[in-house]
C-alpha positions as CSV (number, residue, x, y, z in Angstrom):
1,M,-0.4,10.3,25.5
2,L,-1.6,6.8,24.7
3,I,-5.2,5.9,26.0
4,Y,-5.2,2.2,26.9
5,A,-8.0,-0.3,26.3
6,S,-7.1,-2.2,29.3
7,C,-6.9,-1.5,33.1
8,H,-4.1,-3.7,33.5
9,E,-2.0,-1.9,30.9
10,A,-2.9,1.4,32.4
11,D,-1.9,0.3,35.9
12,A,1.4,-1.1,34.6
13,E,2.3,2.0,32.8
14,C,1.5,4.1,35.9
15,E,3.5,2.1,38.1
16,S,6.5,2.0,35.7
17,G,6.4,5.5,34.6
18,K,5.4,6.9,38.1
19,R,3.2,9.5,36.5
20,F,-0.3,8.8,35.3
21,A,-2.1,6.6,32.7
22,V,-5.6,6.6,31.1
23,A,-7.8,3.7,30.1
24,Y,-11.0,3.9,28.1
25,L,-13.2,0.9,28.4
26,S,-16.4,0.1,26.5
27,R,-19.1,-2.5,26.5
28,D,-16.6,-4.9,25.1
29,E,-14.3,-4.8,28.1
30,K,-15.4,-7.1,30.9
31,P,-15.1,-5.3,34.3
32,R,-12.3,-6.6,36.7
33,G,-13.4,-8.5,39.8
34,L,-12.8,-7.2,43.3
35,H,-9.3,-5.8,43.3
36,M,-6.7,-3.4,44.5
37,H,-3.6,-1.6,43.1
38,D,-1.0,0.6,44.4
39,T,-2.0,3.5,42.2
40,L,-4.7,6.1,43.0
41,E,-7.8,5.9,40.7
42,I,-10.3,8.3,39.4
43,F,-13.2,6.3,37.8
44,I,-15.5,8.2,35.5
45,C,-18.7,6.5,34.3
46,L,-19.8,7.6,30.8
47,S,-22.8,5.3,30.8
48,G,-24.4,3.8,33.9
49,G,-23.7,0.4,35.3
50,R,-25.4,-1.3,38.1
51,S,-23.3,-0.7,41.1
52,M,-19.7,0.1,42.5
53,Y,-18.3,-1.7,45.5
54,I,-15.6,0.3,47.4
55,S,-14.4,-1.5,50.5
56,D,-17.7,-1.9,52.6
57,R,-19.7,0.7,50.6
58,Q,-21.9,0.1,47.7
59,Y,-23.0,2.8,45.3
60,E,-25.4,3.1,42.4
61,M,-23.5,4.0,39.2
62,R,-25.0,6.6,36.8
63,A,-23.6,8.3,33.8
64,G,-21.4,11.2,34.8
65,D,-20.7,9.7,38.2
66,V,-17.0,9.9,39.4
67,F,-15.3,7.8,42.2
68,L,-12.0,8.3,43.9
69,I,-10.3,5.2,45.1
70,N,-7.1,5.0,47.1
71,P,-4.6,2.0,47.2
72,F,-6.2,0.5,50.4
73,E,-9.6,0.2,49.0
74,A,-10.8,-3.1,47.4
75,H,-13.3,-2.2,44.6
76,Q,-15.4,-3.6,41.8
77,P,-17.8,-2.1,39.2
78,I,-20.8,-4.2,38.5
79,Q,-22.5,-3.7,35.2
80,E,-25.9,-4.8,33.8
81,E,-25.6,-7.9,31.7
82,G,-25.7,-7.0,28.0
83,E,-25.7,-3.2,28.7
84,S,-23.2,-0.7,27.3
85,F,-20.8,0.5,30.2
86,E,-18.3,2.9,29.0
87,R,-15.9,4.5,31.4
88,Y,-12.5,6.3,31.8
89,I,-10.1,4.9,34.4
90,L,-7.4,7.5,35.4
91,C,-4.4,6.0,37.2
92,L,-2.2,8.5,39.2
93,H,1.0,7.4,40.9
94,P,0.9,8.8,44.4
95,D,4.4,10.3,43.9
96,Y,3.2,12.1,40.8
97,L,0.1,13.6,42.8
98,M,2.5,14.7,45.5
99,S,4.7,16.6,43.1
100,L,1.7,18.6,42.1
101,C,0.8,19.7,45.6
102,T,1.7,23.1,46.9
103,A,1.8,24.8,50.4
104,K,-1.9,26.0,49.8
105,T,-3.2,22.9,47.9
106,D,-2.9,19.3,49.0
107,L,-4.4,17.4,46.2
108,R,-4.0,14.1,48.1
109,S,-6.5,15.0,50.9
110,S,-9.6,13.6,49.1
111,F,-7.7,10.4,48.6
112,Y,-6.3,9.9,52.0
113,L,-7.4,12.5,54.6
114,R,-11.2,11.7,54.6
115,P,-13.8,12.6,57.2
116,E,-16.0,9.9,58.8
117,G,-18.7,8.8,56.4
118,F,-16.8,9.9,53.3
119,E,-18.7,9.4,50.0
120,H,-16.5,8.3,47.2
121,R,-18.9,9.3,44.5
122,R,-19.7,12.7,43.0
123,S,-21.7,13.6,39.9
124,L,-20.3,15.6,37.1
125,S,-22.5,18.2,35.4
126,R,-23.0,17.7,31.6
127,Q,-20.7,20.8,31.2
128,T,-18.1,19.5,33.5
129,L,-18.1,16.0,31.9
130,L,-17.5,17.6,28.5
131,R,-14.8,19.6,29.9
132,V,-13.1,16.5,31.4
133,Q,-13.6,14.6,28.1
134,G,-12.1,17.5,26.1
135,L,-8.9,17.5,28.4
136,L,-8.5,13.8,27.8
137,H,-8.9,14.1,24.1
138,A,-6.4,17.0,24.2
139,M,-3.8,15.0,26.1
140,A,-4.3,12.1,23.6
141,G,-3.5,14.5,20.7
142,E,-0.3,15.6,22.2
143,E,2.7,14.3,20.2
144,N,4.8,17.3,19.2
145,F,7.7,19.1,21.1
146,G,6.8,19.7,24.6
147,A,4.0,17.0,24.6
148,D,5.0,15.9,28.2
149,V,4.8,19.4,29.5
150,M,1.4,20.0,28.0
151,E,0.1,16.5,29.2
152,N,1.2,17.6,32.8
153,A,-0.7,20.9,32.6
154,L,-3.7,19.3,31.1
155,M,-3.8,16.4,33.6
156,T,-3.2,18.9,36.4
157,E,-6.3,20.9,35.2
158,L,-8.3,17.7,35.0
159,I,-7.4,16.6,38.6
160,V,-8.2,19.9,40.1
161,T,-11.6,20.1,38.2
162,I,-12.5,16.8,39.7
163,L,-11.1,17.3,43.3
164,R,-13.0,20.6,43.5
165,L,-16.2,18.6,43.6
166,Y,-15.1,16.9,46.7
167,Q,-14.1,20.0,48.4
168,E,-16.9,22.3,47.3
169,T,-20.0,20.0,46.5
170,P,-22.3,19.1,49.5
171,I,-22.1,15.4,50.2
172,A,-25.3,13.5,49.2
173,A,-26.0,10.2,50.9
174,A,-24.9,7.2,49.1
175,S,-27.7,5.6,47.0
176,A,-27.3,1.9,46.1
177,P,-29.3,-0.9,44.6
178,Q,-31.1,-2.8,47.2
179,L,-29.4,-6.0,48.4
180,S,-31.5,-8.6,50.1
181,E,-31.7,-8.3,53.8
182,M,-29.9,-11.5,54.3
183,I,-26.9,-10.5,52.2
184,S,-26.8,-7.0,53.8
185,K,-26.6,-8.8,57.1
186,V,-23.9,-11.1,55.9
187,L,-21.8,-8.2,54.6
188,A,-22.2,-6.3,57.9
189,Y,-21.2,-9.6,59.8
190,V,-18.1,-10.2,57.6
191,N,-17.0,-6.5,57.9
192,Q,-17.3,-6.3,61.6
193,G,-15.5,-9.6,62.1
194,I,-12.8,-9.2,59.5
195,T,-10.0,-9.5,61.9
196,G,-11.3,-12.7,63.3
197,E,-11.8,-16.3,62.0
198,L,-14.0,-16.2,58.9
199,S,-14.9,-18.9,56.4
200,L,-17.8,-19.8,54.1
201,E,-18.7,-22.5,56.6
202,N,-18.7,-20.4,59.8
203,V,-20.5,-17.4,58.1
204,A,-23.1,-19.7,56.7
205,G,-23.6,-21.4,60.2
206,A,-24.0,-18.0,61.7
207,F,-27.1,-17.5,59.6
208,F,-28.3,-21.1,59.6
209,L,-27.8,-21.3,55.9
210,S,-26.2,-23.9,53.7
211,K,-22.8,-23.2,52.2
212,G,-24.1,-23.8,48.7
213,Y,-27.1,-21.3,49.1
214,L,-25.0,-18.6,50.7
215,S,-22.3,-19.0,48.0
216,R,-24.8,-18.8,45.1
217,T,-26.8,-15.9,46.5
218,F,-23.9,-13.7,47.6
219,H,-22.3,-14.1,44.1
220,E,-25.5,-13.3,42.4
221,E,-26.0,-10.1,44.4
222,T,-22.4,-8.8,44.8
223,G,-20.7,-10.2,41.6
224,T,-17.9,-11.8,43.6
225,T,-17.6,-14.8,45.9
226,L,-17.6,-14.5,49.7
227,Q,-14.1,-16.0,50.0
228,R,-12.7,-13.4,47.5
229,Y,-14.5,-10.7,49.4
230,I,-13.0,-11.8,52.7
231,V,-9.5,-12.1,51.2
232,T,-9.6,-8.8,49.5
233,R,-10.9,-7.0,52.5
234,R,-8.1,-8.6,54.7
235,I,-5.3,-7.6,52.3
236,S,-6.7,-4.1,52.0
237,L,-6.4,-3.9,55.9
238,A,-3.0,-5.4,55.8
239,K,-1.7,-2.8,53.2
240,R,-2.9,0.0,55.4
241,L,-1.3,-1.5,58.6
242,L,1.9,-1.9,56.9
243,C,1.9,1.6,55.8
244,E,1.2,2.8,59.2
245,G,4.3,1.0,60.5
246,A,2.9,-2.2,61.9
247,N,5.4,-5.2,61.6
248,V,4.5,-8.2,59.4
249,R,3.7,-10.7,62.2
250,D,1.4,-8.2,64.0
251,T,-0.3,-7.4,60.6
252,C,-0.9,-11.0,60.1
253,E,-2.7,-11.4,63.4
254,K,-4.8,-8.2,63.0
255,C,-6.0,-9.2,59.7
256,G,-7.5,-12.5,60.6
257,F,-4.8,-14.7,59.0
258,G,-4.3,-17.6,61.4
259,D,-1.2,-18.9,59.6
260,Y,1.9,-16.7,59.1
261,S,3.0,-18.5,56.0
262,H,-0.5,-18.4,54.4
263,F,-0.5,-14.7,54.9
264,I,2.9,-14.1,53.2
265,R,1.8,-16.3,50.2
266,T,-1.6,-14.6,49.9
267,F,-0.4,-11.0,50.3
268,S,2.6,-11.8,47.8
269,R,0.1,-13.2,45.3
270,E,-2.5,-10.4,45.6
271,V,-0.1,-7.4,45.8
272,G,2.9,-8.7,43.8
273,V,5.5,-8.2,46.5
274,S,6.0,-9.6,50.0
275,P,4.6,-7.7,53.0
276,K,8.2,-6.6,54.1
277,Q,8.9,-5.3,50.6
278,Y,5.5,-3.4,50.4
279,A,6.1,-1.8,53.9
280,S,9.6,-0.7,53.0
281,T,8.6,1.0,49.8
282,H,5.2,2.5,51.0
283,M,5.6,3.4,54.6
284,L,7.3,6.8,53.8
285,R,4.8,7.7,51.1
286,S,1.9,7.0,53.5
287,S,3.3,9.2,56.3
288,D,3.9,12.0,53.9
289,A,0.2,11.9,53.0
290,Q,-0.9,12.2,56.5
291,E,1.1,15.3,57.3
């Protein structure tokens, strides 16, 4: 198994091969901005960053932390400038994970069937982290006859090892770096109004701030722009609605896009396919995960 040095390459391999792909990223790899993808992701921190944003949640990132991210969740790791930030990204194709499930064990539950207040983060003990790294190194060394069979066995062990933390470990309250009171209120305002009309101008006006000041401060504290945050959260909601069977026009309205053509263009640019194409290929997969 090849371990990639780029998230984009791992995502592409996972999508095309419909199995899994692994990326190892170091201090030289700049973290991606706020983004989504159609693969499931297990994000493993080897050295701490500053914070992780997943949808409307913010978490502190520490060495040994692991995060589960599903295809509907916009996310972004933020690192301290100039600091080492090593991590593994495990991309899992939903169909591949489904193939590993049994009548007794649904490996998809921690990705899809989540209780209210679900915490994306768990912490690996030193022993478990070493075990996970050992499994990854073993997969990377498989090149002989039966390599694909051994990779499947090792990846299955790795997945179960991590998902057991979500089934067996008590949930600890999310810990996050402190945002300013203003930006915390702005995020709450945007998340509560994501289906309505939102723009930099009207958000700034709601808090009696200048657009320039809000824009600069939001970017400094979250690592992304307010407009990018709004668009990504809306596309995330649109993906979920389409998978649940909503038609394209209803989805456009429910996600706060005032213009149908603009919604089609934006969704196609962000996701890579049109809303209709996305719905036709993902609706069955989503319904299977809900059973």
